[in-house]
C-alpha positions as CSV (number, residue, x, y, z in Angstrom):
1,M,0.0,0.1,-0.1
2,S,1.2,3.5,-0.9
3,A,1.7,6.0,1.9
4,T,1.6,9.0,-0.3
5,M,0.0,12.2,0.9
6,Q,-2.1,14.9,-0.8
7,T,-3.0,18.1,0.9
8,V,-4.7,21.4,0.0
9,S,-3.4,24.3,2.2
10,I,-5.9,26.9,3.5
11,G,-4.3,29.9,5.1
12,K,-0.6,30.6,5.5
13,K,0.1,28.8,8.7
14,P,2.4,25.8,8.6
15,N,1.0,22.4,8.0
16,P,0.7,20.9,11.5
17,V,-0.3,17.4,10.5
18,T,-0.4,15.5,7.3
19,L,-2.7,12.5,6.6
20,T,-1.4,9.5,4.7
21,D,-3.8,8.2,1.9
22,V,-4.7,5.3,4.1
23,A,-5.7,7.6,7.1
24,T,-7.6,9.9,4.8
25,T,-9.6,6.9,3.6
26,K,-10.3,5.6,7.1
27,V,-11.4,9.0,8.4
28,A,-13.6,9.6,5.4
29,E,-15.3,6.2,6.0
30,L,-15.7,7.0,9.7
31,L,-17.1,10.5,8.8
32,A,-19.7,8.9,6.6
33,Q,-21.0,6.8,9.3
34,E,-21.5,10.0,11.4
35,D,-24.0,11.3,8.8
36,I,-23.6,14.8,10.1
37,D,-22.6,17.7,7.6
38,D,-19.6,19.9,8.2
39,L,-17.6,17.5,10.5
40,A,-14.0,17.7,10.7
41,L,-11.3,15.6,12.3
42,R,-9.8,17.7,15.2
43,V,-6.3,16.6,16.1
44,A,-5.2,18.2,19.4
45,V,-2.3,17.8,21.9
46,R,-3.3,17.8,25.6
47,P,-1.2,17.8,28.9
48,G,-1.1,14.3,30.4
49,G,-0.3,10.9,29.5
50,C,2.9,8.8,30.5
51,S,5.2,11.1,28.9
52,G,3.8,14.7,29.4
53,F,1.5,15.2,26.4
54,S,-1.1,12.9,24.8
55,Y,-2.8,13.0,21.3
56,E,-6.5,13.6,21.1
57,M,-8.5,13.0,17.9
58,F,-12.4,13.5,17.5
59,F,-14.9,14.8,15.1
60,D,-15.8,18.4,15.5
61,A,-18.1,20.8,13.7
62,D,-16.8,23.9,15.5
63,V,-13.8,25.7,13.9
64,A,-12.4,28.7,15.7
65,D,-10.8,31.7,13.9
66,D,-7.2,30.8,15.0
67,D,-7.5,27.0,14.2
68,V,-5.4,25.7,11.4
69,V,-7.6,24.0,8.8
70,R,-6.2,21.6,6.1
71,E,-8.1,19.5,3.5
72,F,-7.0,15.9,2.5
73,G,-9.3,14.8,-0.3
74,T,-12.9,15.0,1.3
75,V,-11.5,15.3,4.8
76,R,-11.1,18.5,6.8
77,V,-8.5,18.3,9.6
78,V,-8.6,21.0,12.2
79,V,-5.9,21.8,14.8
80,D,-5.8,24.5,17.5
81,A,-3.0,27.0,17.4
82,T,-1.2,25.7,20.5
83,S,-1.5,22.1,19.3
84,A,-0.2,23.0,15.8
85,D,3.1,24.2,17.3
86,L,3.6,20.8,19.0
87,L,2.4,18.9,16.0
88,K,4.3,20.8,13.2
89,G,5.5,18.4,10.6
90,S,3.7,15.3,12.0
91,T,2.1,12.6,9.9
92,L,-1.2,10.7,10.9
93,D,-1.3,7.1,9.5
94,Y,-3.7,4.2,9.9
95,S,-2.9,0.5,10.0
96,D,-5.3,-2.4,10.1
97,G,-3.2,-5.3,11.1
98,L,-3.4,-7.8,13.9
99,Q,-0.9,-5.9,15.9
100,G,-1.1,-2.0,16.2
101,A,-4.3,-1.5,14.3
102,G,-5.6,2.1,14.6
103,F,-4.3,5.5,14.1
104,H,-0.7,6.4,14.7
105,V,1.0,9.8,14.9
106,T,4.6,10.3,13.8
107,N,5.8,13.5,15.4
108,P,9.3,14.7,14.7
109,N,9.0,17.1,17.7
110,A,8.7,14.4,20.2
111,S,11.9,13.7,22.1
112,R,10.5,10.7,23.9
113,T,7.3,8.6,23.3
114,C,5.6,6.2,25.6
115,G,5.3,2.5,25.0
116,C,1.5,2.9,24.4
117,G,2.3,5.3,21.5
118,S,-0.4,7.8,22.5
119,S,1.9,10.2,24.6
120,F,5.1,12.1,24.1
121,S,7.4,14.7,25.4
């Protein structure tokens, strides 16, 4: 499977997170199941977790003026300004195997990650 990425930039802020084609397809499938217009995938970083920060992802219809918004095919991704700095250059991928199934963030800004893969410092 190809992990190529396609993005359309909206605004002049740097791209905080890029979705692989596989992640884009999976998010589009999940959004279709929600059957609510104008939902976007919100990716955020919150204090907490084993290593200091943890990733949070959920569907959101609210977009603030200072949010960074990117489109990957039919999927809109929204990141708040604070999280955008911590995520800058990150990639969101999805794997559907026997081990490690689910979404995974590769963050070049993380100096240390937890064994669970959902927290970093």
